[in-house]
Residue frames relative to the residue before (quaternion, step in Angstrom):
aa qw qx qy qz dx dy dz
M 1.0000 0.0000 0.0000 0.0000 0.00 0.00 0.00
R 0.4652 -0.6975 0.4688 0.2781 3.57 -0.83 0.96
E 0.6778 -0.5209 0.3345 0.3966 3.53 -1.22 0.58
W 0.6777 0.4944 -0.3226 0.4383 3.62 0.87 -0.87
N 0.5904 0.5566 -0.3786 0.4454 3.60 1.09 -0.54
L 0.6526 0.5094 -0.3086 0.4684 3.56 1.00 -0.85
R 0.6556 0.5055 -0.3123 0.4660 3.55 0.98 -0.83
A 0.6470 0.5110 -0.3184 0.4678 3.58 0.98 -0.81
Y 0.6326 0.5277 -0.3261 0.4636 3.58 0.99 -0.80
D 0.6659 0.4893 -0.2976 0.4781 3.58 0.91 -0.92
M 0.6089 0.5606 -0.3426 0.4446 3.60 1.03 -0.82
V 0.6909 0.4751 -0.2780 0.4686 3.57 0.87 -0.97
E 0.6689 0.5109 -0.3031 0.4468 3.59 0.88 -0.91
E 0.7834 0.3865 -0.1826 0.4513 3.56 0.78 -1.04
Q 0.7890 0.3628 -0.1693 0.4661 3.58 0.91 -0.92
I 0.7750 0.3787 -0.1676 0.4773 3.56 1.03 -0.77
I 0.6897 0.4140 -0.2743 0.5270 3.60 0.74 -0.97
G 0.6532 0.5410 -0.3043 0.4336 3.55 1.02 -0.81
R 0.7243 0.3586 -0.2305 0.5419 3.57 1.28 -0.28
D 0.6403 -0.6362 0.2742 0.3318 3.50 1.17 0.87
V 0.3928 0.6153 -0.5625 0.3881 3.58 0.96 0.85
R 0.0949 -0.8615 0.4983 -0.0219 3.57 -0.55 1.18
D 0.4952 0.6686 -0.4425 0.3347 3.64 1.17 -0.32
A 0.4275 -0.7466 0.4497 0.2400 3.58 -0.50 1.21
R 0.6401 0.5269 -0.3330 0.4491 3.60 1.03 -0.74
V 0.6360 0.5157 -0.3230 0.4746 3.57 1.04 -0.77
L 0.6633 0.5092 -0.3086 0.4534 3.58 0.87 -0.91
E 0.6561 0.5066 -0.3133 0.4634 3.58 0.99 -0.82
A 0.6472 0.5137 -0.3169 0.4656 3.58 1.00 -0.81
M 0.6697 0.4993 -0.3030 0.4587 3.58 0.93 -0.86
T 0.6435 0.4971 -0.3149 0.4895 3.57 1.16 -0.55
S 0.7440 0.4730 -0.2168 0.4193 3.57 1.00 -0.88
V 0.6713 0.4851 -0.3136 0.4645 3.63 1.01 -0.70
P 0.3894 -0.7551 0.4803 0.2180 3.64 -0.65 1.08
R 0.2642 -0.8256 0.4799 0.1353 3.57 0.12 1.33
H 0.6171 0.5771 -0.3567 0.3985 3.61 1.04 -0.68
L 0.6160 0.5422 -0.3552 0.4477 3.61 1.19 -0.34
F 0.6937 0.4819 -0.2612 0.4673 3.59 1.26 -0.28
V 0.6527 0.4230 -0.3310 0.5343 3.57 1.24 0.46
P 0.6103 -0.5368 0.4133 0.4106 3.61 -1.17 0.40
E 0.7024 -0.5203 0.3058 0.3773 3.53 -1.17 0.68
E 0.6924 0.4995 -0.2948 0.4291 3.58 0.93 -0.89
H 0.7144 0.4084 -0.2567 0.5068 3.60 1.24 -0.25
A 0.3668 0.7702 -0.4703 0.2260 3.60 1.24 0.03
E 0.6462 0.5311 -0.3252 0.4412 3.60 1.00 -0.76
S 0.7178 0.4258 -0.2411 0.4954 3.59 1.18 -0.50
A 0.3743 0.7940 -0.4389 0.1919 3.57 1.29 -0.05
Y 0.7680 0.3860 -0.1938 0.4729 3.60 1.04 -0.69
I 0.4967 0.6325 -0.4485 0.3900 3.58 1.19 0.33
D 0.5794 -0.6517 0.3937 0.2909 3.54 -1.22 0.57
R 0.6095 0.4992 -0.4253 0.4455 3.54 0.40 1.24
P 0.5646 -0.5685 0.4548 0.3889 3.58 -1.23 0.34
L 0.1851 -0.7732 0.5980 0.1015 3.56 -1.23 0.49
P 0.5228 -0.6345 0.4588 0.3369 3.60 -1.08 0.64
I 0.1365 -0.7893 0.5943 0.0725 3.56 -1.08 0.79
G 0.6409 -0.5067 0.3239 0.4771 3.58 1.26 0.23
E 0.7987 0.2982 -0.2272 0.4707 3.55 -1.34 0.28
R 0.5848 -0.6114 0.3401 0.4105 3.60 1.21 0.66
Q 0.5545 0.5861 -0.3888 0.4448 3.59 1.17 0.59
T 0.2384 -0.7696 0.5771 0.1340 3.56 -1.28 0.35
I 0.3771 -0.6141 0.6205 0.3093 3.50 -1.42 0.20
S 0.4830 -0.6960 0.4494 0.2834 3.58 -0.79 1.01
Q 0.6022 -0.5457 0.4298 0.3936 3.55 -1.23 0.48
P 0.6438 -0.5645 0.3436 0.3857 3.61 -1.05 0.68
Y 0.6382 0.5370 -0.3457 0.4300 3.61 0.89 -0.85
M 0.6814 0.4987 -0.3050 0.4404 3.60 0.87 -0.92
V 0.6112 0.5297 -0.3471 0.4748 3.60 1.06 -0.70
A 0.6785 0.4889 -0.2877 0.4666 3.57 0.90 -0.94
K 0.6611 0.5160 -0.3117 0.4467 3.59 0.91 -0.88
M 0.6785 0.4761 -0.2981 0.4734 3.59 0.86 -0.91
T 0.6320 0.5266 -0.3330 0.4608 3.59 1.03 -0.73
E 0.6519 0.5011 -0.3129 0.4754 3.58 0.97 -0.82
L 0.6643 0.5052 -0.3057 0.4584 3.59 0.95 -0.87
L 0.5798 0.5910 -0.3730 0.4188 3.57 1.14 -0.57
S 0.1279 -0.8479 0.5050 0.0981 3.57 1.20 -0.60
A 0.2808 0.7884 -0.4901 0.2437 3.56 0.91 1.01
E 0.2867 -0.7509 0.5741 0.1562 3.54 -1.15 0.69
R 0.6782 -0.5051 0.3549 0.3986 3.54 -1.18 0.65
G 0.7870 0.3072 -0.2482 0.4741 3.56 -0.98 0.93
M 0.5237 0.6395 -0.4199 0.3748 3.61 1.20 -0.23
R 0.4186 -0.6785 0.5550 0.2374 3.52 -1.31 0.55
V 0.0638 -0.8204 0.5675 -0.0279 3.55 -0.69 1.15
L 0.1912 -0.7383 0.6367 0.1137 3.54 -1.06 0.88
E 0.1134 -0.7799 0.6137 0.0479 3.56 -0.82 1.05
I 0.2004 -0.7562 0.6144 0.1029 3.56 -0.94 0.96
G 0.7975 0.2053 -0.1875 0.5354 3.58 -0.37 1.26
T 0.1342 -0.8390 0.5245 0.0542 3.57 0.27 1.27
G 0.1085 -0.8076 0.5660 0.1249 3.57 0.88 -0.95
S 0.8169 -0.1611 0.1549 0.5317 3.56 -0.76 -1.04
G 0.5359 -0.6225 0.4077 0.3989 3.58 1.21 -0.46
Y 0.4525 0.7303 -0.4350 0.2697 3.59 1.25 -0.12
Q 0.6569 0.4940 -0.3250 0.4678 3.61 0.85 -0.87
A 0.6452 0.5128 -0.3174 0.4689 3.59 0.96 -0.83
A 0.6364 0.5354 -0.3287 0.4475 3.59 1.02 -0.78
V 0.6345 0.5213 -0.3258 0.4686 3.58 0.99 -0.82
L 0.6708 0.4954 -0.2983 0.4644 3.58 0.92 -0.89
A 0.6721 0.4935 -0.2985 0.4644 3.57 0.91 -0.91
W 0.6152 0.5459 -0.3482 0.4498 3.59 1.02 -0.75
M 0.6744 0.4911 -0.2844 0.4724 3.59 1.13 -0.65
G 0.6026 -0.6093 0.3396 0.3877 3.58 1.27 0.15
L 0.4779 0.6502 -0.4458 0.3874 3.58 1.20 0.50
R 0.3753 -0.6846 0.5748 0.2453 3.57 -1.23 0.54
V 0.0880 -0.8572 0.5064 -0.0306 3.55 -0.35 1.31
W 0.0987 -0.7138 0.6900 0.0675 3.51 -1.15 0.87
S 0.0462 -0.8312 0.5529 -0.0355 3.57 -0.58 1.14
I 0.1984 -0.8046 0.5558 0.0667 3.57 -0.80 1.08
E 0.0143 -0.7861 0.6170 -0.0343 3.55 -0.95 1.00
R 0.3606 -0.7706 0.4927 0.1826 3.58 -0.76 1.06
I 0.6823 0.4454 -0.2783 0.5085 3.61 1.22 -0.42
E 0.4377 -0.7667 0.4015 0.2438 3.56 -0.31 1.27
P 0.6716 0.4860 -0.3442 0.4408 3.68 0.76 -0.81
L 0.6399 0.5083 -0.3353 0.4688 3.60 1.00 -0.71
A 0.6305 0.5286 -0.3312 0.4619 3.59 0.99 -0.79
D 0.6718 0.5005 -0.2979 0.4575 3.57 0.90 -0.93
Q 0.6758 0.4945 -0.2933 0.4613 3.59 0.91 -0.92
A 0.6603 0.5032 -0.3109 0.4627 3.57 0.94 -0.88
R 0.6295 0.5411 -0.3346 0.4462 3.59 0.96 -0.84
Q 0.6658 0.4982 -0.2957 0.4701 3.58 0.92 -0.93
R 0.6650 0.5150 -0.2989 0.4508 3.57 0.94 -0.92
L 0.6937 0.4719 -0.2785 0.4676 3.59 0.86 -0.93
D 0.6229 0.5210 -0.3365 0.4768 3.58 1.05 -0.73
G 0.6480 0.5381 -0.3122 0.4394 3.58 1.00 -0.83
L 0.7069 0.4120 -0.2449 0.5201 3.56 1.20 -0.55
N 0.4214 -0.7401 0.4351 0.2921 3.60 1.35 0.16
L 0.3826 0.7135 -0.4908 0.3219 3.55 0.99 0.90
N 0.4815 -0.7144 0.4514 0.2325 3.54 -1.01 0.95
V 0.3482 0.7164 -0.5135 0.3192 3.57 0.40 1.30
T 0.1779 -0.7409 0.6380 0.1111 3.56 -1.03 0.87
V 0.1543 -0.7944 0.5846 0.0589 3.59 -0.62 1.15
I 0.1017 -0.8024 0.5880 0.0048 3.57 -0.81 1.09
H 0.2972 -0.7164 0.5992 0.1984 3.58 -0.98 0.86
A 0.3470 0.7167 -0.5165 0.3149 3.57 -0.25 1.29
D 0.5774 -0.5462 0.4711 0.3825 3.55 -1.37 0.04
G 0.3756 -0.7862 0.4489 0.1983 3.56 -0.38 1.23
R 0.5280 0.6357 -0.4187 0.3766 3.59 1.16 -0.34
D 0.6849 0.4817 -0.2756 0.4722 3.58 1.20 -0.53
G 0.4147 -0.6870 0.4869 0.3449 3.57 1.23 -0.19
Y 0.4164 -0.6601 0.5334 0.3260 3.57 -1.12 -0.66
P 0.1678 -0.8684 0.4577 0.0910 3.57 0.42 1.28
S 0.6050 0.5996 -0.3786 0.3621 3.61 1.02 -0.60
E 0.7499 0.3281 -0.2159 0.5324 3.62 1.18 -0.37
A 0.4279 0.7083 -0.4575 0.3253 3.60 1.29 0.09
P 0.5929 -0.1140 -0.7846 -0.1411 1.54 -2.35 0.90
Y 0.3685 -0.7132 0.5613 0.2013 3.52 -1.39 0.32
D 0.5011 -0.6401 0.4944 0.3077 3.54 -1.18 0.62
R 0.7981 0.0700 0.0023 0.5985 3.53 1.10 -0.76
V 0.1109 -0.7458 0.6509 0.0886 3.55 -1.28 0.57
I 0.0365 -0.7843 0.6193 0.0038 3.57 -0.94 0.91
V 0.1639 -0.7857 0.5944 0.0506 3.56 -0.85 1.05
T 0.1413 -0.8374 0.5269 0.0329 3.58 -0.67 1.10
A 0.6503 0.3685 -0.3518 0.5635 3.54 1.12 0.81
A 0.5688 -0.6340 0.4053 0.3320 3.57 -1.11 0.68
A 0.1473 -0.8032 0.5759 0.0393 3.55 -0.66 1.16
S 0.4552 -0.6687 0.5120 0.2890 3.57 -1.18 0.53
R 0.7875 0.0221 -0.0022 0.6159 3.58 1.27 -0.38
V 0.5034 -0.5747 0.5293 0.3691 3.53 -1.34 0.16
E 0.3744 -0.7491 0.5016 0.2170 3.57 -0.57 1.15
L 0.5802 -0.6004 0.4296 0.3440 3.57 -1.10 0.79
A 0.6102 0.5670 -0.3504 0.4284 3.59 1.04 -0.74
W 0.6429 0.5155 -0.3336 0.4579 3.60 0.99 -0.74
D 0.6442 0.5088 -0.3188 0.4739 3.58 0.95 -0.85
N 0.6970 0.5005 -0.2774 0.4320 3.57 0.86 -0.98
Q 0.7207 0.4385 -0.2430 0.4788 3.59 1.13 -0.61
L 0.5664 0.5800 -0.3722 0.4519 3.57 1.34 0.16
I 0.4625 -0.6902 0.4795 0.2824 3.58 -0.87 0.94
S 0.6176 -0.4803 0.4510 0.4296 3.55 -1.33 0.17
N 0.8031 0.1567 -0.1978 0.5398 3.57 -0.87 1.06
G 0.4337 0.6788 -0.4724 0.3577 3.57 1.23 0.40
R 0.2782 -0.7631 0.5689 0.1288 3.54 -1.33 0.24
L 0.1493 -0.7636 0.6245 0.0674 3.54 -1.10 0.86
V 0.0852 -0.7613 0.6401 0.0582 3.57 -1.10 0.76
A 0.1513 0.7975 -0.5626 0.1568 3.58 -0.74 1.06
P 0.3772 -0.6607 0.5824 0.2863 3.58 -1.20 0.51
L 0.0675 -0.8119 0.5799 0.0017 3.58 -0.72 1.08
N 0.4954 -0.6053 0.5306 0.3265 3.52 -1.19 0.65
V 0.1534 -0.8028 0.5725 0.0647 3.59 -0.93 0.90
M 0.6421 -0.5777 0.3556 0.3570 3.55 -1.16 0.65
T 0.6437 0.5273 -0.3212 0.4522 3.58 1.13 -0.57
G 0.5973 -0.5511 0.3553 0.4618 3.57 1.31 -0.13
G 0.7621 0.3216 -0.2582 0.4991 3.56 -1.09 0.68
Q 0.4681 -0.6483 0.5285 0.2852 3.52 -1.29 -0.44
R 0.0930 -0.7702 0.6265 0.0757 3.53 -1.26 0.51
L 0.5042 -0.6257 0.5009 0.3216 3.53 -1.23 0.54
L 0.1469 -0.7801 0.6065 0.0449 3.52 -0.91 1.05
V 0.1168 -0.7234 0.6733 0.0987 3.54 -1.10 0.80
R 0.0663 -0.8052 0.5884 -0.0328 3.56 -0.64 1.21
E 0.1194 -0.8150 0.5668 0.0151 3.56 -0.58 1.20
N 0.3234 -0.7458 0.5588 0.1642 3.55 -0.95 0.97
L 0.0005 -0.8336 0.5484 -0.0667 3.55 0.03 1.36
E 0.6896 -0.4861 0.3349 0.4196 3.58 -1.24 0.34
R 0.7343 0.4088 -0.2293 0.4911 3.58 1.03 -0.76
G 0.7375 -0.3420 0.2158 0.5409 3.59 1.29 0.14
F 0.6593 -0.5107 0.3741 0.4058 3.55 -1.30 -0.14
R 0.1582 -0.7647 0.6187 0.0862 3.54 -1.10 0.80
N 0.1840 -0.7969 0.5715 0.0664 3.57 -0.79 1.09
T 0.0161 -0.7678 0.6404 -0.0051 3.55 -1.04 0.89
W 0.2695 -0.7984 0.5259 0.1158 3.57 -0.83 1.04
Y 0.1379 -0.7893 0.5967 0.0444 3.53 -1.10 0.83
D 0.8774 -0.0996 0.0460 0.4670 3.59 -1.16 -0.66
Y 0.4399 -0.5782 0.6004 0.3342 3.49 -1.34 0.39
C 0.0186 -0.8139 0.5781 -0.0552 3.56 -1.02 0.74
R 0.2391 -0.7529 0.5894 0.1694 3.55 -1.33 -0.03
F 0.0567 0.7904 -0.6019 0.0988 3.56 -0.60 1.23
V 0.5622 -0.5339 0.4861 0.4032 3.55 -1.28 0.28
P 0.5657 -0.6397 0.3931 0.3411 3.62 -1.04 0.63
L 0.4590 -0.6219 0.5574 0.3033 3.52 -1.27 0.55
L 0.1109 -0.8224 0.5578 0.0167 3.58 -0.63 1.14
A 0.4946 -0.6609 0.4886 0.2827 3.53 -1.27 0.48
G 0.7783 0.3928 -0.2544 0.4187 3.54 -1.31 0.31
L 0.4988 -0.6408 0.5075 0.2881 3.53 -1.42 -0.12
E 0.1455 -0.7647 0.6195 0.1012 3.56 -1.25 0.52
K 0.1834 -0.7832 0.5861 0.0970 3.54 -1.15 0.69
S 0.3985 0.7403 -0.4662 0.2754 3.61 1.27 0.12
S 0.0723 -0.7835 0.6149 0.0526 3.53 -1.31 0.36
E 0.2812 -0.7811 0.5393 0.1414 3.54 -0.95 0.94
G 0.4723 -0.7067 0.4262 0.3096 3.58 1.24 0.13
I 0.2014 0.8044 -0.5293 0.1794 3.59 1.04 0.80
K 0.2931 -0.7334 0.5849 0.1846 3.56 -1.03 0.83
W 0.2158 -0.8142 0.5333 0.0781 3.56 -0.66 1.18
S 0.5987 -0.5220 0.4601 0.3966 3.52 -1.32 0.39
S 0.4195 -0.7263 0.4907 0.2359 3.56 -0.97 0.84
L 0.5377 -0.6191 0.4716 0.3244 3.55 -1.20 0.66
């Protein structure tokens, strides 16, 4: 077994199962997707530790536990259509695609979108990466069975609600009045939307508009 497989196994055993994530499909995906390929080269040795890491452009890859927790809360089944707001490095999308989901992922920062697209294509994962403003969702492929937001939002955008199927589910970190952020699960039920709150968390903010800047980050090679 390669070194990264051992590290991924230890990551799941110590950081994820130990914090009560139990979905077997999520655990298998977190063990199988090579997380070190989704961080810049200088952080590859730290890819499997329990904290977020910088990926350039003032963005981060979420800590492994948070990726696993949000994926479990999404409660998605193989073949479902998922909209992701905030591609980042592409790691969350890779976990979802590995589980057999069809993913459309939106990234507002062009270099990150380009790098993630290349990385996901190289791993033969079924993800379409779009350079766009995630606040608008992606109406041309709507509706979606699930929506996952990977940056801290001040509100659930109307576009996300409108692009979610009946009985669909959204998972997002939202800013809360008490300070900080919490994970929200929002279900689109016949009688309206139902909100359920989970862990406190910390994500980079969801921003408006598009960016084309690049910091020239060197990434781990496929």
